[in-house]
C-alpha positions in Angstrom: 14.6 -11.2 -10.8 13.9 -7.5 -11.3 17.5 -7.0 -12.1 17.4 -9.7 -14.8 14.3 -8.0 -16.3 16.1 -4.6 -16.4 19.2 -6.2 -18.0 17.0 -7.8 -20.7 15.5 -4.4 -21.3 18.9 -2.9 -21.9 19.9 -5.6 -24.3 16.5 -5.3 -26.2 16.8 -1.6 -26.5 20.4 -1.8 -27.7 19.5 -4.4 -30.3 16.6 -2.2 -31.6 18.9 0.8 -32.0 21.5 -1.3 -33.7 19.0 -2.6 -36.2 17.2 0.7 -36.7 18.7 3.9 -35.2 15.5 5.9 -35.5 13.2 3.2 -34.0 12.6 4.9 -30.6 12.3 8.4 -32.0 9.5 7.3 -34.3 7.7 5.5 -31.5 8.1 8.6 -29.2 6.8 11.1 -31.8 3.3 9.7 -32.4 1.1 6.8 -31.6 -0.9 5.7 -34.6 -2.0 2.0 -34.2 -4.3 0.4 -36.7 -5.7 -2.2 -34.3 -7.4 -2.0 -30.8 -7.2 -5.4 -29.1 -9.4 -6.5 -26.2 -7.8 -9.6 -24.7 -7.4 -11.7 -21.7 -4.9 -10.9 -18.9 -3.4 -14.3 -19.2 0.4 -13.9 -19.4 0.6 -16.5 -22.3 -1.5 -14.3 -24.6 0.4 -11.0 -25.3 -1.3 -9.3 -28.2 1.6 -7.9 -30.2 3.6 -11.1 -29.8 1.0 -13.6 -31.0 -0.2 -11.3 -33.8 3.4 -10.7 -35.0 3.0 -6.9 -34.5 5.6 -4.4 -33.4 5.2 -1.9 -30.5 3.0 1.0 -31.8 0.9 -1.2 -34.1 -1.7 -2.3 -31.6 -3.5 -0.5 -28.8 -4.3 -3.0 -26.0 -6.8 -3.5 -23.2 -6.7 -6.8 -21.2 -8.8 -8.2 -18.4 -9.8 -11.6 -17.0 -11.7 -13.4 -19.8 -11.6 -10.5 -22.2 -15.0 -9.1 -21.0 -16.6 -5.8 -22.0 -18.8 -5.0 -19.1 -21.0 -1.9 -19.4 -19.9 -0.7 -15.9 -16.2 -1.1 -16.6 -15.1 2.5 -17.0 -11.5 1.4 -17.6 -12.4 -0.7 -20.6 -14.8 1.9 -22.0 -12.3 4.7 -21.5 -9.7 2.8 -23.4 -12.2 2.0 -26.1 -13.2 5.6 -26.4 -9.6 6.8 -26.7 -8.9 4.1 -29.3 -11.9 5.0 -31.4 -12.0 8.8 -31.1 -8.4 9.9 -30.5 -6.4 7.1 -32.2 -8.9 6.5 -34.9 -8.2 2.7 -35.0 -10.0 0.9 -37.8 -10.1 -2.6 -36.4 -11.3 -3.7 -33.0 -10.3 -7.3 -32.1 -11.8 -9.1 -29.2 -9.6 -12.2 -28.5 -10.3 -15.1 -26.2 -8.1 -18.1 -25.7 -8.8 -21.8 -25.3 -7.9 -23.0 -21.8 -9.0 -19.7 -20.2 -9.1 -19.9 -16.5 -11.8 -17.3 -16.3 -14.1 -19.3 -18.5 -13.5 -22.4 -16.4 -14.0 -20.5 -13.1 -17.3 -19.0 -14.3 -18.9 -22.4 -14.7 -17.1 -24.7 -12.3 -19.7 -24.2 -9.5 -17.1 -23.1 -7.0 -16.8 -19.8 -5.2 -13.8 -17.7 -6.1 -14.4 -14.4 -4.4 -14.7 -11.0 -6.1 -14.0 -12.5 -9.5 -17.4 -14.3 -9.4 -19.1 -10.9 -9.9 -16.8 -10.1 -12.8 -17.5 -13.5 -14.5 -21.3 -13.3 -14.3 -21.7 -12.4 -18.0 -20.0 -15.7 -18.9 -22.5 -17.6 -16.7 -25.3 -15.7 -18.4 -23.9 -16.7 -21.9 -23.6 -20.4 -20.7 -27.2 -20.4 -19.5 -28.5 -18.7 -22.7 -26.6 -21.2 -24.9 -27.1 -24.2 -22.7 -28.9 -26.1 -25.5 -25.9 -25.8 -27.8 -23.4 -26.5 -25.1 -25.2 -29.6 -24.1 -24.3 -31.2 -27.4 -20.7 -31.4 -26.2 -20.1 -34.4 -24.0 -16.4 -33.7 -23.7 -15.8 -31.2 -20.9 -12.9 -29.4 -22.6 -14.8 -29.1 -25.9 -17.7 -27.5 -24.0 -15.4 -25.0 -22.3 -13.7 -24.2 -25.7 -17.1 -23.6 -27.3 -18.1 -21.4 -24.3 -14.9 -19.4 -24.8 -15.9 -18.8 -28.4 -19.5 -17.9 -27.5 -18.1 -15.4 -24.9 -16.0 -13.7 -27.6 -19.0 -13.4 -29.9 -21.0 -11.9 -27.1 -18.2 -9.4 -26.4 -18.0 -8.4 -30.0 -21.7 -7.5 -29.8 -21.2 -5.6 -26.6 -18.4 -3.5 -28.2 -20.7 -2.8 -31.2 -23.6 -1.8 -29.0 -21.6 0.8 -27.0 -22.5 4.4 -27.7 -18.8 5.0 -28.5 -18.8 2.6 -31.5 -22.4 3.5 -32.5 -21.5 7.1 -32.7 -18.4 6.3 -34.7 -20.5 4.5 -37.3 -23.0 7.3 -37.3 -20.1 9.7 -38.2 -19.2 7.4 -41.1 -15.9 6.4 -39.4 -14.6 3.1 -40.9 -14.5 0.7 -38.0 -14.9 -3.1 -37.8 -15.2 -5.3 -34.7 -13.8 -8.8 -35.0 -13.8 -11.9 -32.7 -10.8 -14.3 -32.5 -9.8 -17.2 -30.4 -6.1 -18.2 -29.7 -4.9 -21.7 -29.2 -2.3 -22.1 -26.5 -1.4 -25.5 -27.8 -0.6 -24.5 -31.4 -0.1 -20.7 -31.3 -2.8 -20.1 -33.9 -5.5 -17.4 -34.0 -8.9 -18.5 -35.3 -11.4 -16.2 -36.9 -14.9 -16.7 -35.3 -16.5 -15.1 -38.3 -18.6 -12.7 -36.2 -17.3 -9.4 -37.7 -19.5 -6.4 -37.4 -19.0 -3.3 -39.5 -22.2 -1.5 -38.5 -24.9 -1.7 -35.9 -25.9 -5.3 -35.0 -29.4 -6.3 -35.8 -31.6 -6.9 -32.7 
């Protein structure tokens, strides 16, 4: 299987050069993405593919259920690099319907180490229980929790000292929340964009 992957890579690289001889030189010279994407690790949700972007146009961090945990130094380091070094202008938190992390967070089962990681989703479900109780269909309830999780992660990004400091410097920066539909391939804007410190 690895050999197949390597063969596909050779064919892809050759096709790129045939279409645009300077393609790889431009990519190698500088990284200047406009977007920073925080998404789920799910293999069906690759950022540049579903957003129709080319390599070099989006800087990406992915983890289970697209969470922004205050103790996650990996995520925060990538966020800091994106904001301060790359000077991205749009941060996009993207969840997806049918997310296994969302389901695992609230199914009442033990899943091991991931249970600790998913605690913020359980907290959101508890805080928003009144709204979620309006959904009698289990999948609709999970879909709404997926959306609420994205909205919460948008706030978490906006509340980090990294983003707060960028806004204090007058750096143009917006934080958006989207949800991707596996069944139709469409991104949905959750209308929770922040372009400055969120109100308490």
